[in-house]
Residue, then its C-alpha position, 0 to 999 in steps of 0.5 A: x499500500x505504502x509503495x503504491x502511494x510513494x509511486x503515485x506521489x513521485x509520478x505526480x511530481x515528475x508529471x508537474x516538473x515536465x509540464x512546467x516551464x524552465x521558468x514561469x514568464x511574468x506578466x505586465x500588469x500595467x504600462x503607460x507613457x507619463x510626463x513624470x512618475x512620483x511615488x512609484x506611480x505615473x502622474x498622467x497618461x500622455x496618450x498615443x501622440x506626444x506633441x511639442x512646439x518646434x525646438x522644444x525638448x520633451x521628457x517622456x517616462x515609460x512606467x511598467x508595473x511587472x508581475x511574477x518577474x522576481x529574479x528576472x532581468x527586464x530591459x525597457x528598450x526604446x526604439x525610433x521607427x524600429x531602430x534601437x535608441x537606448x536600453x535601460x536595465x532592471x533586475x527585478x527583486x520581487x513578485x510585484x516591481x514598478x520600474x520606469x525609465x525616461x527619454x529626452x525626445x529632442x528636436x528631430x527626434x519625431x516619428x513612431x516611438x516604441x518601448x519593448x519590456x524584454x524579460x531575460x531576452x524574450x520580448x514580453x510586450x511593446x507599447x508605442x506613441x508617435x512623437x510630433x514636432x510642431x512647426 
């Protein structure tokens, strides 16, 4: 009887280890572009388009609330029209971790901006906005 219970228990444990991936990918619970982050929270949502007066400089922040990524390495990869402009690295220390990065958008940087959230070299999600320099 005990041998049978031990076999069933071992078989259950082995089947769980086979069906689970090597690491469980977390989620991006919230993400948004904002003009600032105060007390680990974005103060507003800039939306899908950022418009500035010609020649002005605009700082845009990208805020993410990450879940179940403890122990992972995450990157905010900033791109302009598909070409990488910057990467900001984070080591995630808990099951809920809020991180943000920012980019100073200079005159002439208009176009489609995107930020990829990369967890352990895998793109988890991508967010974007249009940057328009008004004349």
